[in-house]
C-alpha distance (Angstrom), angle and dihedral (degrees) to the residues before:
residue distance angle dihedral
X1 . . .
X2 3.80 . .
X3 3.78 118.5 .
X4 3.79 132.6 -176.4
X5 3.79 111.7 -108.0
X6 3.77 132.7 -170.1
X7 3.79 109.0 -107.9
X8 3.78 122.0 -135.2
X9 3.78 133.6 -164.8
X10 3.80 108.2 -129.4
X11 3.81 127.2 -179.9
X12 3.79 123.7 -165.8
X13 3.81 111.3 -159.9
X14 3.80 116.8 -163.8
X15 3.80 120.4 -178.5
X16 3.80 114.1 -133.6
X17 3.84 112.7 -111.3
X18 3.80 86.1 -30.7
X19 3.83 104.5 -171.5
X20 3.80 93.0 40.4
X21 3.81 92.3 44.6
X22 3.81 91.7 52.4
X23 3.81 89.4 52.5
X24 3.81 92.5 48.4
X25 3.80 90.5 48.7
X26 3.81 93.7 48.8
X27 3.80 93.9 42.6
X28 3.84 109.3 43.1
X29 3.81 91.8 -170.5
X30 3.84 87.9 68.4
X31 3.80 95.5 55.5
X32 3.79 113.6 117.4
X33 3.80 91.9 10.5
X34 3.83 126.5 111.8
X35 3.80 105.8 -105.1
X36 3.79 135.4 173.8
X37 3.78 124.5 -159.3
X38 3.79 106.3 -140.2
X39 3.76 138.7 44.1
X40 3.77 126.8 -34.9
X41 3.79 95.3 -172.2
X42 3.79 125.2 102.8
X43 3.82 92.9 -81.3
X44 3.80 96.9 33.8
X45 3.79 125.6 121.5
X46 3.81 129.4 -161.0
X47 3.81 111.1 -113.6
X48 3.82 94.3 -178.8
X49 3.80 138.1 -7.1
X50 3.79 131.3 -150.5
X51 3.79 118.7 -121.6
X52 3.80 88.9 -107.6
X53 3.83 88.3 59.1
X54 3.79 93.4 44.1
X55 3.80 90.8 62.3
X56 3.81 86.2 67.8
X57 3.81 91.8 51.1
X58 3.82 96.6 -99.8
X59 3.81 110.6 151.4
X60 3.80 138.7 173.0
X61 3.83 116.5 -86.2
X62 3.82 89.7 28.9
X63 3.80 117.1 129.1
X64 3.78 114.7 -101.6
X65 3.79 90.6 -124.6
X66 3.80 92.8 55.5
X67 3.81 91.8 44.8
X68 3.80 92.0 53.6
X69 3.80 89.9 47.2
X70 3.82 89.7 55.8
X71 3.81 93.2 43.9
X72 3.82 114.8 23.6
X73 3.83 90.8 -176.0
X74 3.81 92.3 55.9
X75 3.81 114.8 134.8
X76 3.80 115.4 -146.8
X77 3.80 117.7 -147.6
X78 3.79 124.7 -167.2
X79 3.84 111.8 -117.0
X80 3.82 117.8 -106.7
X81 3.78 103.4 -165.1
X82 3.79 94.2 172.1
X83 3.80 87.7 59.4
X84 3.81 92.7 47.5
X85 3.81 90.7 50.2
X86 3.80 90.3 50.2
X87 3.81 92.5 53.0
X88 3.81 90.9 43.0
X89 3.82 90.2 55.8
X90 3.81 89.6 51.0
X91 3.80 90.9 52.6
X92 3.79 92.2 45.8
X93 3.79 88.4 54.0
X94 3.81 87.9 60.8
X95 3.81 90.9 51.3
X96 3.80 91.8 52.1
X97 3.79 91.2 57.0
X98 3.80 87.2 67.4
X99 3.81 103.7 36.7
X100 3.79 142.7 -2.8
X101 3.81 88.8 -140.9
X102 3.81 99.8 87.8
X103 3.80 119.8 143.5
X104 3.82 112.9 -170.7
X105 3.81 113.9 -151.9
X106 3.80 94.3 -176.3
X107 3.79 138.3 -29.3
X108 3.79 91.3 -68.8
X109 3.80 107.3 38.7
X110 3.79 140.5 44.5
X111 3.79 144.7 164.9
X112 3.80 120.6 -121.9
X113 3.80 125.4 -165.5
X114 3.81 105.3 -152.3
X115 3.81 97.9 167.6
X116 3.80 86.8 117.1
X117 3.81 107.5 19.0
X118 3.79 136.6 -179.5
X119 3.81 93.0 -115.7
X120 3.78 95.2 52.6
X121 3.81 89.5 -128.6
X122 3.82 113.0 159.3
X123 3.82 96.2 -157.0
X124 3.80 120.3 73.8
X125 3.81 88.1 -169.8
X126 3.79 91.3 60.2
X127 3.81 91.7 44.3
X128 3.81 90.7 54.0
X129 3.80 91.1 48.2
X130 3.81 91.6 49.6
X131 3.82 92.7 47.6
X132 3.79 91.5 50.4
X133 3.81 90.7 48.8
X134 3.79 91.3 51.0
X135 3.81 92.6 47.8
X136 3.81 89.0 53.8
X137 3.81 93.8 46.4
X138 3.81 95.9 44.7
X139 3.81 101.3 37.0
X140 3.80 105.6 18.7
X141 3.83 89.3 -125.0
X142 3.78 130.8 118.0
X143 3.79 127.6 -130.1
X144 3.78 135.9 -170.1
X145 3.79 126.4 -144.2
X146 3.78 142.2 -160.5
X147 3.79 120.1 -159.2
X148 3.80 126.8 -166.4
X149 3.81 147.5 115.4
X150 3.81 97.6 -70.2
X151 3.79 142.6 18.5
X152 3.79 96.1 -102.3
X153 3.82 95.9 55.8
X154 3.82 93.1 40.1
X155 3.82 91.4 54.6
X156 3.80 93.1 48.2
X157 3.81 90.3 47.4
X158 3.81 94.1 51.8
X159 3.82 90.0 67.9
X160 3.80 94.3 56.7
X161 3.79 102.8 79.2
X162 3.81 102.1 25.5
X163 2.91 131.6 -178.4
X164 3.81 108.7 46.1
X165 3.79 97.4 -16.0
X166 3.77 142.7 98.2
X167 3.78 140.6 -146.5
X168 3.79 129.1 -155.2
X169 3.80 121.8 -155.4
X170 3.83 104.9 -168.2
X171 3.82 120.3 -159.2
X172 3.79 94.5 -97.8
X173 3.82 91.7 55.0
X174 3.81 98.7 44.6
X175 3.80 98.0 98.1
X176 3.79 95.7 43.7
X177 3.82 90.5 47.4
X178 3.81 93.8 50.9
X179 3.79 94.5 45.3
X180 3.81 92.3 50.7
X181 3.81 94.1 53.9
X182 3.77 122.5 106.9
X183 3.78 106.3 -119.1
X184 3.83 91.8 -115.3
X185 3.81 88.8 60.5
X186 3.81 90.4 66.6
X187 3.80 107.3 103.8
X188 3.81 108.2 -116.2
X189 3.82 95.9 26.2
X190 3.79 104.9 112.1
X191 3.77 130.5 -171.8
X192 3.83 96.2 -84.6
X193 3.82 94.2 47.4
X194 3.80 91.3 45.3
X195 3.81 90.9 52.8
X196 3.80 90.4 49.5
X197 3.80 90.5 50.0
X198 3.81 91.1 48.0
X199 3.80 89.3 53.2
X200 3.82 87.2 55.4
X201 3.80 91.8 51.1
X202 3.82 95.3 -101.0
X203 3.80 110.7 134.0
X204 3.81 103.9 141.2
X205 3.77 140.2 29.1
X206 3.80 88.1 -100.5
X207 3.81 90.0 57.4
X208 3.80 89.9 48.6
X209 3.81 92.9 50.1
X210 3.80 91.3 54.9
X211 3.81 91.2 62.0
X212 3.79 121.2 93.1
X213 3.78 120.6 -121.1
X214 3.81 88.6 -117.6
X215 3.81 90.4 55.7
X216 3.81 93.5 48.5
X217 3.80 96.6 46.2
X218 3.80 88.9 45.9
X219 3.80 90.8 58.0
X220 3.81 101.8 29.9
X221 3.81 105.7 25.5
X222 3.80 116.2 -145.0
X223 3.79 90.3 -9.4
X224 3.80 87.9 65.0
X225 3.80 89.5 66.5
X226 3.81 89.1 52.6
X227 3.82 92.6 49.8
X228 3.80 90.5 48.1
X229 3.81 90.9 55.0
X230 3.80 102.9 39.8
X231 3.80 94.3 51.0
X232 3.82 85.5 58.2
X233 3.79 91.3 51.6
X234 3.81 94.6 -103.7
X235 3.80 115.9 137.9
X236 3.79 115.2 136.8
X237 3.79 101.4 -179.9
X238 3.83 107.4 129.5
X239 3.78 125.4 -140.3
X240 3.81 103.0 -94.3
X241 3.82 115.5 -157.3
X242 3.82 92.0 -168.8
X243 3.76 98.1 46.9
X244 3.80 111.9 -166.0
X245 3.82 111.3 -142.4
X246 3.79 115.1 -120.8
X247 3.78 91.7 -150.5
X248 3.78 142.7 3.5
X249 3.77 126.1 -149.7
X250 3.78 149.2 162.5
X251 3.79 131.8 -154.3
X252 3.80 142.9 177.1
X253 3.81 133.1 -148.9
X254 3.79 111.7 -151.1
X255 3.79 128.3 -136.6
X256 3.82 89.1 -136.7
X257 3.80 128.2 31.7
X258 3.80 115.7 -103.0
X259 3.79 119.2 -135.8
X260 3.80 101.7 171.5
X261 3.81 126.7 71.7
X262 3.80 88.4 -144.5
X263 3.82 91.5 65.6
X264 3.80 90.3 42.0
X265 3.80 92.4 57.1
X266 3.79 88.0 54.6
X267 3.81 89.9 54.2
X268 3.81 92.1 44.0
X269 3.80 89.1 56.4
X270 3.82 90.8 63.2
X271 3.81 92.2 42.8
X272 3.82 91.2 50.8
X273 3.80 90.2 51.3
X274 3.80 91.5 51.2
X275 3.82 92.3 47.5
X276 3.79 90.9 48.7
X277 3.81 90.3 53.2
X278 3.81 90.8 51.5
X279 3.80 92.2 48.6
X280 3.79 94.5 48.9
X281 3.80 92.8 45.7
X282 3.81 87.4 58.5
X283 3.81 94.5 37.0
X284 3.79 91.3 -119.9
X285 3.79 137.1 137.8
X286 3.77 131.1 178.7
X287 3.78 144.6 -153.7
X288 3.80 104.4 -155.2
X289 3.79 115.4 68.3
X290 3.80 122.9 -167.6
X291 3.79 127.1 -167.0
X292 3.80 114.1 -153.6
X293 3.80 118.2 -156.1
X294 3.80 123.0 -175.8
X295 3.79 112.1 -171.4
X296 3.79 127.8 -146.4
X297 3.82 90.0 -99.4
X298 3.86 87.8 57.3
X299 3.80 93.5 -111.5
X300 3.79 112.8 141.9
X301 3.79 130.2 -138.3
X302 3.81 129.4 -179.0
X303 3.80 127.9 -167.0
X304 3.80 120.7 -168.2
X305 3.77 139.3 -175.0
X306 3.80 132.6 178.6
X307 3.80 113.4 -138.2
X308 3.79 128.8 -147.1
X309 3.81 93.1 -115.8
X310 3.80 141.7 19.9
X311 3.80 118.4 -85.1
X312 3.80 135.3 -169.3
X313 3.81 106.6 155.0
X314 3.82 119.5 107.3
X315 3.82 90.7 -127.2
X316 3.79 95.1 56.2
X317 3.80 93.2 40.5
X318 3.80 90.1 52.2
X319 3.81 93.0 46.8
X320 3.81 91.8 52.7
X321 3.81 92.8 44.3
X322 3.80 91.2 48.6
X323 3.80 90.5 53.0
X324 3.80 89.2 53.1
X325 3.80 91.6 48.1
X326 3.80 91.9 55.8
X327 3.81 92.9 40.3
X328 3.81 91.4 98.0
X329 3.81 138.1 -3.9
X330 3.80 118.8 -80.9
X331 3.79 116.9 -106.3
X332 3.80 96.8 -145.7
X333 3.79 142.5 -20.5
X334 3.81 113.5 -53.5
X335 3.82 129.4 -121.8
X336 3.84 99.7 174.6
X337 3.79 137.6 28.1
X338 3.78 127.6 -173.5
X339 3.80 138.7 174.8
X340 3.79 125.9 -157.9
X341 3.78 135.3 176.7
X342 3.80 122.4 -149.2
X343 3.81 134.4 165.5
X344 3.80 84.7 69.3
X345 3.78 122.4 -163.6
X346 3.81 91.2 -115.1
X347 3.79 95.0 60.0
X348 3.78 119.1 105.7
X349 3.75 128.0 -163.5
X350 3.77 110.2 -92.8
X351 3.76 119.0 -149.3
X352 3.76 122.9 -156.6
X353 3.77 123.5 -153.2
X354 3.76 118.0 -126.4
X355 3.79 100.8 -120.2
X356 3.76 112.9 143.4
X357 3.79 103.2 -164.9
X358 3.77 146.1 10.5
X359 3.78 126.8 -104.0
X360 3.81 103.5 -152.4
X361 3.78 135.5 -163.8
X362 3.79 107.3 -133.2
X363 3.82 92.8 -154.3
X364 3.80 93.6 58.5
X365 3.83 101.9 123.2
X366 3.77 117.5 -124.3
């Protein structure tokens, strides 16, 4: 059933290789060279890679050893998160000159709702171009942008012309754009989900749109409802300037693998204390605790439990995490442990309307 919906003008700004680009800007001798922000030692992990490094296959979250194997000339740079936050604040200041509706996703990306903007500019495409120009002039860094009627499509579009480009998907092109996408291009569809969809004969947005909601929820649970809606251009999530975190966590990577739960409990004590500090700083508590275990072979395991009441103290966090640790035997020695709390006390139930498609105005200027 088609319903009329209020159209918005949403921009997704994504900085290009942000951490690595800041380092190359601040250290001219690194410009044009393949660099990785992170550690290149035995236990190191790549936090970000320059585009020069990416041509060799170097990616974030890759081990430093593997990255150096792919690119022997790779230069490792120690992260400077205070510097990245400083530059991020400068960029956010530019955003706020155009709209109060800015939702940061991380230090290097954000959504902007420019439907009604401070400059009175009717074209979101021109606003995005002007913002990107100003970022380049004022910081020396490049950014890419996606522009469309909702956050989902804008984020997908921002990947199309990277680096230093932008793509607009106006209302009249939304359906054609979504149907032409490879299924892995859909934000939120990871490798495992994409393989499952491929096994069901779903390779493109057009294939996805042909499936009934009953079919999709039957195979993908609640996510099936989301897929059914977004492939029809329906995504109602507003740009939220004061974005409430869905979870908070803390983790540690160890210099030597741990093989005994006794030593792991000692490490979990420190992690629980750090998580408790983060929760109390934000005046948060949570009910669902998750223990993250990364083994020495880089495989990942998570164990979760929802408690009867909210917790935020280090003692109770540790007790719950310890229970999860002893819940089942370890599969290997451990290189990383993490604890997170979700189902936070600030979350409210969100209801989604049941619209299936978008009625668009073709003269809406983008």
